[in-house]
C-alpha positions in Angstrom: 16.0 16.4 -50.2 18.5 19.2 -51.0 17.3 19.4 -54.6 13.7 19.9 -53.5 14.8 22.6 -51.1 16.7 24.5 -53.9 13.6 24.2 -56.2 11.4 25.6 -53.5 13.9 28.4 -52.9 14.0 29.2 -56.6 10.2 29.3 -56.9 9.9 31.6 -53.8 12.6 33.9 -55.1 10.9 34.1 -58.6 7.6 35.0 -57.0 9.2 37.8 -55.0 10.9 39.2 -58.1 7.7 39.0 -60.2 5.6 40.7 -57.5 7.9 43.7 -57.1 6.6 45.6 -60.2 3.1 45.2 -58.9 3.9 47.0 -55.7 5.8 49.7 -57.5 2.8 50.4 -59.7 0.4 51.2 -56.8 1.8 54.5 -55.9 1.8 58.0 -57.3 5.5 58.1 -58.3 4.6 58.3 -62.0 2.9 61.6 -61.4 4.3 65.0 -60.4 2.4 65.7 -57.2 4.0 69.2 -57.0 2.0 70.4 -60.0 -1.7 70.7 -60.7 -3.1 70.9 -64.2 -6.6 71.3 -65.6 -8.0 70.0 -68.9 -11.4 70.4 -70.5 -12.7 68.0 -73.1 -15.2 65.3 -74.1 -15.4 61.9 -72.5 -14.3 59.2 -75.0 -14.2 56.3 -72.5 -15.1 55.7 -68.9 -14.0 52.6 -67.1 -15.3 52.2 -63.5 -13.2 49.1 -62.8 -10.4 47.8 -60.7 -7.5 48.3 -60.2 -7.9 52.0 -61.3 -10.8 53.9 -62.7 -9.8 55.3 -66.1 -11.4 58.2 -68.0 -10.2 59.0 -71.5 -10.9 62.7 -72.4 -10.4 64.2 -75.8 -9.0 67.7 -75.5 -9.1 70.1 -78.5 -7.2 73.3 -78.3 -7.6 76.1 -80.8 -6.2 75.2 -84.2 -4.6 71.9 -83.1 -5.4 68.2 -83.5 -7.4 66.6 -80.6 -5.4 64.8 -78.0 -6.7 62.0 -75.9 -5.8 62.3 -72.2 -5.9 59.4 -69.8 -7.2 60.5 -66.5 -6.5 57.9 -63.8 -8.5 57.6 -60.7 -7.9 55.4 -57.7 -9.5 52.0 -56.9 -13.1 51.3 -57.8 -14.0 51.0 -54.1 -12.6 54.5 -53.2 -14.1 56.1 -56.3 -17.6 54.7 -55.5 -17.3 56.0 -52.0 -16.4 59.4 -53.5 -19.6 59.4 -55.5 -18.7 57.9 -58.8 -21.3 55.5 -60.3 -21.5 53.5 -63.5 -23.6 56.2 -65.2 -21.7 59.2 -63.8 -20.0 59.8 -67.1 -21.2 59.0 -70.6 -19.3 59.1 -73.9 -19.8 62.6 -75.3 -20.1 64.4 -71.9 -18.0 67.5 -71.5 -15.9 67.6 -68.3 -13.1 69.5 -66.7 -10.5 67.3 -65.0 -8.0 68.5 -62.4 -5.0 66.5 -61.4 -1.3 65.8 -61.2 0.5 65.4 -64.6 2.5 62.4 -65.5 6.3 62.7 -65.2 6.8 61.0 -68.7 5.3 64.0 -70.6 2.5 61.9 -72.1 -1.1 63.3 -71.9 -2.1 61.7 -68.6 -2.9 62.7 -65.1 -3.7 61.4 -61.6 -7.2 62.7 -61.0 -7.9 65.0 -58.1 -11.4 66.1 -59.1 -13.7 66.4 -62.1 -16.3 69.0 -62.8 -19.4 67.8 -64.8 -21.2 69.9 -67.3 -23.9 70.8 -64.8 -21.2 72.2 -62.3 -21.2 69.1 -60.0 -17.7 68.5 -58.7 -16.6 65.0 -57.8 -13.2 64.6 -56.0 -11.1 61.6 -55.2 -10.1 60.8 -51.7 -6.5 60.7 -53.0 -5.0 64.2 -53.2 
């Protein structure tokens, strides 16, 4: 009986250790919430999926190579409630994205809002 108890304890401890990174990911700690940045570019990819909506935006500045930015939204459910739909963005659309930059220096942000080419502004409920 003691051996079975130790095996169950080991399994339970392993599950707790494995699940910790999942909880750590679902926050905004990877982003600098004290800063707000704006980028303007062309949509390369738009994924309206769980666990986070992702938009890849190609930004080209004068005289430099294009840079692909990853604009991360919140959960699918929250984004749909904020007005995002499957056809809200299409590859080739020009958008302006506002959000909090990543702390790691890579081209990425936590989306606060986007402005579509027609002037429509869509925000996330996570500011």
